[in-house]
N, C-alpha and C positions, 0 to 999 in steps of 0.2 A: 352473799355466803363465798366462804372460798370454795375452790376447787378440790382442796383437799377434805373440807367438810362433806362435798356432796359426793367424791369418792368413796371415803368412808361411810357415808350414810346409804348409798347403794350396794356396796360389798357387805353390809351389814343385812341388808334386806335378801340380799341373795341366799347369804348364810341361813336366816334365821326360815326364811321358806323354802329352803331343802330341807329341811328336818322331818317335813310332814306331821308338824304337830295341828290340832285341830283348829288353835288358836291363835295368832299372832296377833300383836296391836305395835303401835308405834313408839310403847314404853319398853318393849324388848329392842326394837331396832334402836332405840336411842342409847339403851343399857351397851349393846353391844358396839354400838359405834363410836362410845365414850361421847357423845354429844348431847347437847340440851336436847328435850323433847319439841321444844318450840322450833329451832333450826331442823331437827328431822321433819317435823310434821309441813314445814317449808318445802322441804327437798321432795318429798313424797307428792306433795300436791303438784309441785312444778313439774312433774314425770308422770301426771297424772295414774298415780301408783294408789289402789284401793287393797289395804290388807286384808278386807274381809271377803275379798275375791280375787284372788292371786291367779292367773292365769300363765299357761307355759309360753305364752307369747309375750307376756311382761316381764318374765325372766330373762327370756332372750334378748328382748330390747334394752333390759338393765345392762346384761354383759357387754352388748354393743356398744353401750353408752361409756361403761367403766373404760374399756381399750381405748376408744374413741378420746378420753379425757387422760389417756397417756398410762394408766394401770398395766400392769404385767398381765398379759392374756394366761399364760400359764398358771397364775396365782389363783386369778378370778376363774379359771375353769374349772378348780378343784369343786366348785358347788353347785355343778351342774351333771345331773344324770348323763348317760350314755344317748338316751333319746335327745336331750338337751344339745348334746356334743353336735350330734350330725345334723340338728336344725341350725344350730351355729355357723356350721360349715356352709350349708345350704343358702343361708341368708348371706354371707360374706360373699357367696361365690355370685349370689343374684345380683350384690349392688356392683359387681365387676361385669353386668351384662351379661351372663351365663344363665342358662335354662337349667334347672333343677329338677331332680326326683330324689326322692328317699326310698331307702329300704325296697331296692328293686330286686324283683325274682326273675327268673329265666330257667329254662330247662335245654340242656344239651346232651345229644344222645342218652337219655333218659337219667341224666343227673341234675339236680336240681343246684342252683347257683342262688347267692343273693349278695350284693356289693349294698354299701352304705349310703353313700351318696353320688350319683353322677350329675356331672356340671358340665354343660354343652355349650359349646361356642358355634359359629357355621361350618368349620372345618376341623373342631377338635372337643374332644371331650375328656374330662379328668375323672378317672375312676375312683374313688376316695374311700378307702378303708379306715374306720376312725376307734382307735385304740384308745378308752379312756384307762387304762393302766396305770398306778400308782409307781411301779417299778421302771426305771430306764430301759428302754430295749437296747438291747445289744446280742452279741454273737450269734448262737445257733439260732436262739428263738426269734432274731430280727431275720436271719435269712430265711428261716419257714415264715416267717409271715411276709416276706417281700415274695416268695416263691409262690403261696397262696394267691396271692393280690395279682399277680401275672397270670396265674392261672385262672383266674375269674374274668378276666380282661381279654385274654384269648378265647374264653367261651361266650364272652357277650358279643366279641367281634364273629363268631361263627352263627349267634343267633340273631344277630342284625342282619347279617348275609342271607338268613332265611326269611325273617319276615320283611325286609324292605331292598331287595337286592334287585337293582336295575342299571348300577353304575353311572348315576348323574354327576355325583362328586364324592371326592375323597375326604374321608374324615379322620383323623389321628385319633385313635384310644389309648391314653397316657393313663398308667395305674399309678397310685399313690398312696401313701401310707401317715395318715395325721396321728400324731403323739401328744401327751401332755408335755413331755420333758424331752429335754434335749437326747436323742439317741447318739449311740456309738458312730456311727455315720450318718451323713445326710442323703448319700444315694447308695443304693443297695442292688446290685444287678441292674444299674439303670432307674431302677426306681427310686424316686424321691420319699424320701423318709422325712415329714415335716413338723416340727415341733407348733406346737398349736401360735406361741408368739409368733412365727415368721408365715404364718397363711397368708396374711396380707402383701407381705412383699414376694412371697413364691407367684401370687398372683400377679403381682405388677410386674415383675422382672425377670423371676428363673422358670415360670411355668413353660417358655417354649424352648427352653435349651436343647440343643441336639444331641446333648450324652445322655438324655433322656429316653427309656425304652417307650415307643409308641408302636403301637400296632395299627397299619392302615388298612381300611378297608373301603370300598366303592359300593355306595349306596345310594338310595334315594334321596332327595332332598330333604323330604319330609320323614327323615327315618325318626326324631325325636319325638314325633308326635303318634307314629306308628309305636312307639315304644312305650309311651305312655298310653294307649289305647290298650296294646296286651297287658299292662298292669292294672288298668282298670276293671278289667275282664276277671282278671286272677284272683282280685281281693272282693271283686263286687258277689 
């Protein structure tokens, strides 16, 4: 089976399973991919995909494989919903050795905040706002998004100082915005605006640039565990 056949089949899988239809079969995938049913059956079988029981983790796994095979992440991500987009970011970050938590909620000075994904290493953490907007981010809208993400990150720093303060280690909190499309500017007020197709290269090369805004906090070495503990109490 060629790479092109595999990619087309997996993309068709993402597309037809994103529609919320009650029943999807291999013939539907084959028709969408313009590939024979026999070839589609072989590809779906190779990836262990059961069309009668498609799970969110199946769809994220397929998205990751499509990108691995060289397909444009921006185009493939059109078939993900906003929760799946956050899961994709979380999974990519995990593959780079970062611990992650999604939909983190916290309260500072009687005000509630929520961030989509926190991806943390030993001395740094990226605070992601994932924007599944069909339009390109630009102008005043982009500035407002960057300002709000900076505000959430500063508030998270204050929250961490409250729940994990003992100055054992310095952690840099870096706010970031992930988008489906190329923005007008890649860095806005020191905040990276990352089109999804550059997420991997950002984590590999650009994530630790001195030109990015970072908020330093002196906190407990087990700060991430304490953060998770607070989150679990909140949702239980």
